[in-house]
C-alpha positions as CSV (number, residue, x, y, z in Angstrom):
1,X,0.0,0.0,0.0
2,X,1.0,3.6,-0.6
3,X,0.6,4.5,3.0
4,X,3.1,2.0,4.3
5,X,6.6,3.3,4.8
6,X,9.6,1.5,3.8
7,X,11.5,0.6,7.0
8,X,14.8,1.2,5.2
9,X,13.9,4.8,4.5
10,X,15.4,7.1,7.3
11,X,13.0,9.1,9.3
12,X,13.4,12.8,9.1
13,X,13.6,14.6,12.4
14,X,10.9,16.8,13.6
15,X,11.1,20.5,12.8
16,X,11.3,21.5,16.4
17,X,14.0,19.0,17.3
18,X,16.0,20.0,14.3
19,X,15.9,23.6,15.2
20,X,17.0,22.8,18.8
21,X,19.8,20.7,17.6
22,X,20.9,23.4,15.2
23,X,20.9,26.0,17.9
24,X,23.1,24.0,20.2
25,X,26.8,24.8,20.1
26,X,29.5,22.1,20.2
27,X,30.8,23.3,23.5
28,X,27.5,23.0,25.2
29,X,27.0,19.5,23.8
30,X,30.4,18.5,25.0
31,X,30.0,20.0,28.5
32,X,26.7,18.2,29.1
33,X,27.0,14.6,28.4
34,X,24.1,12.4,27.8
35,X,21.6,12.2,30.6
36,X,22.5,15.6,32.0
37,X,20.1,18.5,31.8
38,X,21.4,21.4,29.8
39,X,20.7,24.0,32.5
40,X,22.2,22.0,35.5
41,X,25.8,22.3,36.9
42,X,27.9,19.2,36.4
43,X,29.3,17.5,39.6
44,X,32.9,18.2,40.5
45,X,35.3,15.3,40.4
46,X,36.3,13.9,43.8
47,X,40.1,13.9,44.4
48,X,41.7,10.5,45.1
49,X,42.2,9.5,48.7
50,X,45.7,8.3,48.2
51,X,48.7,10.3,47.0
52,X,49.3,10.2,43.3
53,X,52.0,7.9,42.3
54,X,54.9,9.1,40.3
55,X,55.8,7.4,37.0
56,X,57.2,4.0,37.6
57,X,55.0,3.2,40.6
58,X,57.0,5.3,43.1
59,X,54.8,7.2,45.5
60,X,55.4,10.9,45.5
61,X,56.7,12.5,48.7
62,X,54.2,14.7,50.6
63,X,54.8,18.4,50.5
64,X,56.7,19.8,53.5
65,X,54.7,21.3,56.1
66,X,55.1,25.0,56.9
67,X,56.8,26.2,60.1
68,X,53.6,28.1,60.7
69,X,51.9,24.9,61.5
70,X,54.6,23.5,63.9
71,X,55.6,26.8,65.3
72,X,58.7,26.9,67.6
73,X,57.9,23.4,69.1
74,X,60.9,21.7,67.4
75,X,63.6,24.1,68.5
76,X,62.1,24.3,72.0
77,X,62.1,20.5,72.3
78,X,65.7,20.3,71.1
79,X,66.8,22.9,73.7
80,X,65.0,21.1,76.5
81,X,66.6,17.8,75.5
82,X,70.0,19.4,75.4
83,X,69.5,21.0,78.8
84,X,68.3,17.7,80.2
85,X,71.4,16.0,78.9
86,X,73.8,18.6,80.3
87,X,72.1,18.5,83.7
88,X,72.3,14.6,83.7
89,X,76.0,14.7,82.9
90,X,76.7,17.3,85.6
91,X,74.8,15.2,88.1
92,X,76.8,12.1,87.3
93,X,80.1,14.0,87.4
94,X,79.4,15.5,90.8
95,X,78.1,12.2,92.2
96,X,81.4,10.6,91.2
97,X,83.4,13.3,92.7
98,X,81.5,13.0,95.9
99,X,82.0,9.3,96.2
100,X,85.7,9.7,95.6
101,X,86.0,12.3,98.3
102,X,83.9,10.2,100.7
103,X,86.1,7.1,100.0
104,X,89.3,9.1,100.5
105,X,88.0,10.4,103.9
106,X,87.0,7.0,105.0
107,X,90.4,5.6,104.1
108,X,92.2,8.4,105.9
109,X,90.1,7.8,109.0
110,X,90.8,4.1,108.9
111,X,94.6,4.6,108.5
112,X,94.6,7.1,111.4
113,X,92.6,4.8,113.6
114,X,94.9,1.9,112.8
115,X,98.0,4.1,113.5
116,X,96.5,5.1,116.8
117,X,96.6,1.5,118.0
118,X,100.4,1.5,117.8
119,X,102.2,3.9,120.1
120,X,105.2,5.9,118.9
121,X,108.4,4.0,119.7
122,X,111.8,5.4,119.2
123,X,114.3,2.6,118.5
124,X,117.3,4.2,120.2
125,X,120.4,2.2,121.1
126,X,120.3,0.8,124.7
127,X,121.6,3.1,127.4
128,X,123.4,0.2,129.1
129,X,125.8,-2.1,127.1
130,X,129.0,-4.1,127.3
131,X,132.2,-3.0,125.5
132,X,134.4,-6.0,125.9
133,X,137.1,-7.1,128.4
134,X,139.8,-4.7,129.8
135,X,142.5,-6.7,128.0
136,X,141.2,-5.6,124.7
137,X,142.3,-2.0,125.2
138,X,145.7,-0.3,125.0
139,X,146.9,2.1,127.6
140,X,147.1,5.7,126.5
141,X,144.7,5.3,123.6
142,X,141.2,6.5,122.8
143,X,139.0,3.7,121.5
144,X,136.5,5.0,118.9
145,X,134.7,1.6,118.1
146,X,131.6,2.5,120.1
147,X,131.1,6.0,119.0
148,X,128.7,5.3,116.1
149,X,126.8,2.5,117.8
150,X,126.5,3.9,121.3
151,X,127.9,7.5,121.2
152,X,130.8,7.0,123.7
153,X,134.6,6.9,123.7
154,X,136.5,4.4,125.9
155,X,139.7,5.9,127.2
156,X,142.3,3.9,129.1
157,X,145.2,5.4,131.1
158,X,147.7,3.9,133.5
159,X,145.1,3.8,136.3
160,X,142.0,2.4,134.5
161,X,139.1,3.4,132.2
162,X,136.6,6.1,131.8
163,X,133.8,6.6,129.2
164,X,133.3,10.0,127.6
165,X,129.9,10.8,126.1
166,X,130.4,12.0,122.5
167,X,128.2,15.1,122.7
168,X,129.6,18.6,122.6
169,X,128.6,20.7,125.6
170,X,128.1,23.7,123.4
171,X,125.1,22.9,121.1
172,X,125.1,19.1,121.2
173,X,127.1,18.3,118.1
174,X,129.3,15.2,117.9
175,X,133.0,15.9,118.2
176,X,135.7,13.8,116.5
177,X,138.9,12.4,118.0
178,X,141.9,13.7,116.2
179,X,144.8,11.3,117.1
180,X,147.4,13.4,115.3
181,X,146.5,16.5,117.5
182,X,145.7,14.4,120.6
183,X,142.3,16.2,121.2
184,X,138.6,16.0,120.5
185,X,137.4,18.6,118.0
186,X,133.8,19.7,117.4
187,X,133.2,20.3,113.6
188,X,130.3,22.7,114.2
189,X,131.8,25.6,116.1
190,X,135.4,24.6,116.7
191,X,135.2,23.6,120.4
192,X,138.3,21.6,121.5
193,X,138.7,19.1,124.4
194,X,141.7,17.3,125.8
195,X,141.9,13.5,126.0
196,X,140.5,13.8,129.6
197,X,137.4,15.6,128.2
198,X,138.3,19.0,129.6
199,X,137.5,21.9,127.3
200,X,140.2,24.3,126.3
201,X,139.2,26.1,123.1
202,X,136.0,27.3,121.3
203,X,132.6,28.2,122.7
204,X,132.1,25.0,124.8
205,X,131.3,26.2,128.3
206,X,132.3,23.0,130.2
207,X,134.0,19.6,129.9
208,X,132.5,16.6,128.2
209,X,130.4,14.4,130.4
210,X,131.3,10.9,131.6
211,X,129.1,7.8,131.8
212,X,129.0,5.2,134.5
213,X,131.5,2.5,133.9
214,X,131.9,-0.7,135.9
215,X,132.8,-4.4,135.5
216,X,129.9,-6.8,134.9
217,X,129.6,-10.3,136.4
218,X,131.2,-11.9,133.4
219,X,134.3,-9.7,133.6
220,X,133.4,-7.3,130.7
221,X,133.3,-3.6,130.9
222,X,129.7,-2.3,131.4
223,X,128.8,1.3,130.4
224,X,125.6,3.0,131.5
225,X,124.8,6.3,129.8
226,X,121.7,6.8,131.9
227,X,124.0,7.9,134.7
228,X,126.2,10.9,133.9
229,X,129.0,12.7,135.8
230,X,129.9,16.4,135.3
231,X,133.3,17.7,136.1
232,X,132.1,21.2,137.1
233,X,130.0,19.6,139.8
234,X,132.9,17.6,141.2
235,X,131.3,14.3,140.1
236,X,134.4,12.9,138.3
237,X,135.7,11.9,141.6
238,X,132.9,9.5,142.2
239,X,133.6,5.8,142.2
240,X,131.6,4.7,139.2
241,X,132.8,7.6,137.0
242,X,136.2,5.8,136.7
243,X,137.0,2.1,136.5
244,X,140.2,1.1,138.3
245,X,142.0,-2.0,137.1
């Protein structure tokens, strides 16, 4: 029939639709995709939740934060940590010094306490001692064997023995026996004494002192320096100031 249309023949658009399509600009058609009203605002794209990855799959580093956000918190924290470290080192230093001082004080006290338990003892030569038999001495000679050990000279004359104490009566120096000059001579101030002990030169005010001299039970000569005899007091005439043989 003439009224039937060939399906293969394209339909012509309506006049109104054609005019509307003709009036639309390409930009408008592109900005409004299908299904979106022409007068409405398109939705904004939502940014991704994760940081964009750089080419090659490496994640990009986040942008540095501004100091305005952190403020002076970092420098203040550094200063506080530094102050804490210095104070900690100072505390340990002075603690060590204190313990060392305390230990030294305790050691000193212990040494002093130990030393207090032992009295001071002077190891001096004995005041009483034996000097051998009378036959060991020569008449007319001054025997100096006992000067260094006991501080005495043993003198023998034709009548017997006497012991002179080797201490100068001036200032307490130790004189020497000068056999060539036949006298005792003090090296300190030049005092001189005869073989008998009598002073004759120098500042010595009096003769040398004698020590007690006797025979012991075994026949040896016994000298006792704790007993002294002074010529100026007339004590040289006493029995034990001279040993007769």
